[in-house]
N, C-alpha and C positions, 0 to 999 in steps of 0.2 A: 097956332100952338101945336107942336109936334107930338105925336103919340109915342109913348114908351113902347120899346119892343115887347113882343109877346113872351111871357114867361114859360120856360119849357118845363114840362113835367118829368121829374127824375125819380127813379127807383134805385135803391141800393141793394146789392146782393152780398150777404156776409156782413155781421154787424160787430165784428171783433175790433182790435185795437187799431188796426190800419184805417178803417172806415170811420170809427168814432174820433180818433186822434188827427186824421188828416183829411178824409173826404168830407166829413161833416163841417169842419171850419171852412173848407173851400166853398161848400154850397152856401154857407152863411154869408161869406164874403161876396157871393154873387146873388144874393137874395133878390135883387131887382131883375134878374134874368132867369132864375130857376125856382121852382117849387118842389120841394121834396114830398112825394105823395105816398110812397111805400117803401117798406124794408122787408127783406127775405132772410130768414136763418132757420136751420133745422133745429136749432137750440132755442126753445120757447122762452126760457129764462133770460137768455142773453138778448134775445129779440125784444122782450118786454123792457129791459134795462135801456136798451137803445132808443126805443120809442119814447120812453119817459124823458130821455135827455134831448131827443129831437123835436118833440112836440106831439101832443095827443092827436093832432090832425094826420099824422103819418099811419097808413094802414099797415098792419103786420100780416105776414104770410109766412108759412113753413114750406111752401112749394113754389118754385120759380114760375112753372107753367101756369099755375093758378093766379099768381100775380100778373103775369103777362096778359092772360086772358081777361082778367077783370079790370085792370088799370090802363093797359095800353099806353105805356110811358113813352115819351119822346127819347129820352136818354137813360141808360142803365150803367151804373157804376158798380164794377165787380171788385170785391175785395176778399175773396175766399182763397183757400189753399190752391196751389198751382194746378194740381191734377183736375180740377173742376173747370178751369178757365175755358178750354176749348168747347166743351158741351154747353156750358152756360152762355158763352158768347154766340155761339151758333143759334141757340134758342132765342136769344134776344134779337138777333138780326132777323131771323125769320119772322119775328112779330113786328118788324119795321123799326125797331129802335136802334139808335146809334149807341155804341158801347165805348166806355173808357175802362180799361181793365188793368189791374195791377200787374207788374212784372212777375215772372215771364208771361207773355200772352199765351203761349203754348209750350209744351214740353219737347217739341221737335219741329223740324222743318215741314214734315208731312202734315202734322196737325196745323201748322200755320197756313199751308196751302188749302186746307179745308175751309179755314176761315175766309181766306181770299175768295173761294168759291161761293161761300154763303153771302159774302158782300155783293158779288156779281149778280147773284139771283135776287137779292132783296133791294139793292139800291141803297142800303144803309152802309155805314162804315164802322170799323172797330179800330181803336187806337190803344196803345199800351202806355202806361204810366212810366215816363222817364223824366221825372220833374227837374232833374239837374240840367236839362237843356234849356230851361226856361229861367226868366229873370234877367235883369238888365246886364249883369256881368257877363253871363254867357252870351247873350245876343251881342254885346259889344266885342267881346273877344273873337266870336265867329266872323263878324264883319270886318275887323282889322285883319284877320288871317286870310279870309277868302278873297278880300279885295286886293291882297298883296302889299298892303300898307307896311307890314312888318317884314317884308321880304319873304323869300321862299322858305317854307318849313323844311327843316333839315333833320332834327332829332327830337324825339319825344319820350316821355316817361308817364306812365299811368299806373297809379298805385292805390289799391284798396286793401290796406292791412288793418284788419279789425280783429276783435277777439270774442269768441264764443266758447262757453264752457259745456261741461257734460250735460248740465241741466237744460241748456238750450236743445240739445239733441235728443233729450228725452221725450220731446213731443213726437208722437208716433209717425207723423208724415215727413219729418225732417231727415236729411241725410239719405233718403231713399230715391232712387231713379224715377220710379212710377209715380210718386207722389210730388216731388219737388223738382225733378228734372236734372239735378246736378247739386254740386257743392257751392262753394263761394264764387265760382265762376258765373254760374246761372242765378244764385240767389243774392249776391252781395256786389261783387265786382262789376256785374253787368251795367250798373248805373254809370261807373266811371268810364268803362270803354265805350259805352254808348255815346257819352259826351265827347271822348276822344275822336270817335268816327264822325260825330257832328262838326267837330272843328277841322279835321283834316281830310275829310272825304273818303273816297274808296280805297279800300286795302286790297293788295295783290297777293301777298304770300305770308304765311304764318308758320313758325316752328315753335314747339312748345314742350313742357313737362308738367306732370301732375303727380301728386302723392297723397297718401294718407299717413300723416306723421304722427297724429295724436288721437284723433277720434275714430272710434270703431263704427264707421259708416260705409254704406255702399259706394257713395261718391267721394270725391277728393275733399281734403280740407286746405289745400294749397295748389296753386297753378301759376306758372310763369310762361311768358311768351315773348317772342321776338317777331316783329311785324314789319313788313315792308309795304308802303302805300303806293298807290299808283303814281303819285308825284315824285316818287323816289325816296321820300322821307322814311327814316327807320325809327322804330318805337320798341320800348319794353313795356310789358304789362305784367303786373303782380296782383294776384287775387288771394287773400289769405283770411282765415278766421283763428290764427294762432298768435296774434300780435298783441302784446300787452299795451304798447304805446300805439293807440289807434289814430289812424289819419287816412283821409282820402286826398289824393294829390294828382294833379295833371300838370306837366311842364312841357312846353313846346319851344324849342330853340329855333328860331327863324334867322335869316341872314342878317336882320337888322335889329332884332330884339329877341329876349326871352319873355314869354308870358307864363306865369305860374298861378295855379289855383290850389289853395291849401284850405281844407275845411274837414268836417267829419260827415255830418248827415244832410248838410244844406249849406248854401253859400250866399253872400251878399256882395255888394261892389267891393268892400274891403277885403274880401277873401282872395281878390286877384292882384297880381303885382306885375308890373312891366319894367324890364331893365333894358335900357337901350345899348347897342353895340357902341364901341368907342368912337366909330366915324359918324354916329348920328348926332345932328344938331339938337341942341337942348330944346329949341322951339318946336321941332317936329315931335319929340319925346313927350313934351308936355300935352300935346293934343291926344296922346294915347290914354291918358289918365281916365279915371272912372267917369261915367256919364252922370249927368245932373240928377236923374231920378234913380232911386235905389230900390229895385224891385227884387226881393229875394227869390231864389229857386224854391218852388213849393208846388204842392197840388193846386193851390189857389191860382198861381200863374199859369199852370198847364190848363186847368179847367177854363179859364178865360180865353185861351187860344182855341181850345176845342169848341167852346160856345160860338166864337167868331165864325169858325168854319161852318157849324150848324146853321147859323143865321144866313150865310151866303150859299149854302148848298155845295160847298167844296170839300174834298177830301181833307181831314184834319191832320195836323202834324203829329208824328209818332204812329203813323199807320202805313199800310201798303208797303212798297218796295223799301221805303226808308226804315220802318221797323223790322222787316225781314232781314235787312242787312246785319242788323245787330245780332239777330238770332243765328244767322249763318256764321257770323264771327265766332260766337260760342261753340257751334257745332264744330267748326273748323279747328278751334283751339284744342277741343277734346280728341278729334281725330289725329291732329298732329302729335299730342301728347302721348296717345295710346299707342299709335303705330310707330312713332319714332321717326317719321319723315315729314317733310314740309308738305303744306296744303295750299292750293291756290284757290282764289275766289272762283265761285261757280262750278266747282268740281263735285260737290255734294249734291247729287241728283237722285231722282227715284231709281231704286236698285242699289244704291250705296247704303249700307247698314246704318251709317251715321245720318242719313235722311230720316230714318224711322225712329231713331232714338239716339240721345246724346252719348250713351255708352257704346253704341255701335256693335252690341253683342261681342265686345272685345274680351278675350280672356283676362281674368283677374279683375275685371271691371263690370262685366255684366252681372245684373242681379243674381242670376242662378249660380254664379261662381261663389256668392256669399251665403248660399242657403245652408 
């Protein structure tokens, strides 16, 4: 008789909507592999409500350091505001825990490289939540594109057109560089362009624009970009919180087919469509249709992949160079938009102001300009 795998001891940091609504269901779905042992929140009332919903066996703490000292968890899931991610991730890594943190993992490339150094020192890993990469539809599309089955990728469109009102930005940490890291580029569209990079690989050059058209925020409320990929493919990227008709969309036109994903906050197999070019035989196109299993994109799907990596002691997906590339794309988009010139992959390095902060201390965009 085979023994069941060891259940990993998990702690959550932050007990707000994202943890209760997404991470807790994911933990329950993997209850044969994980045990939630502790929760941390500076708001005692919110912590108590979460513990009641999670189960009385979950210990409560208002201090991350106290929790790490007392519980020594294997895994830490972080769902706090973005400005806290770097310090909380580094603390968990130093305690020997692996980390799965909500996006953005950090507010700058400089902060990301601090986490990379903490990984190296501890031997543990930190991954960022990009759940749209996961699920059967995304895995199927990536396999078809990267294998060349659909022909060479030529043209792509990546669209995150959502709507957020003034009440949304009344939350004190939103719309500010120091606490959110940026506007819809960092806080909303990052999910879709992360998936675009996952499908198309390394980008080479970006040109962009950004604006504040409606909201009185430090950061932008809309951005657009033109992107050249290393393969030669060209793409457009739109990130908006000004769009009454909300949609998330990726379309990739390859030599032999168009693949299109249309959804809002999560996708299933039915969210993906494949249109063959006129010269493609119907038998070949039929094989592109959705896989037999339908695994929706979700925190549950990503947590499963994260646990697989933990069990084998290998770097988890959504970490390391892979996750840094998505953050570098965001930094490059801001630099291109604010400076008005094209930015190439790899050019934002220590000494570049956009390495230290997404606003790059650029006039009209740096926080001090809005004081």
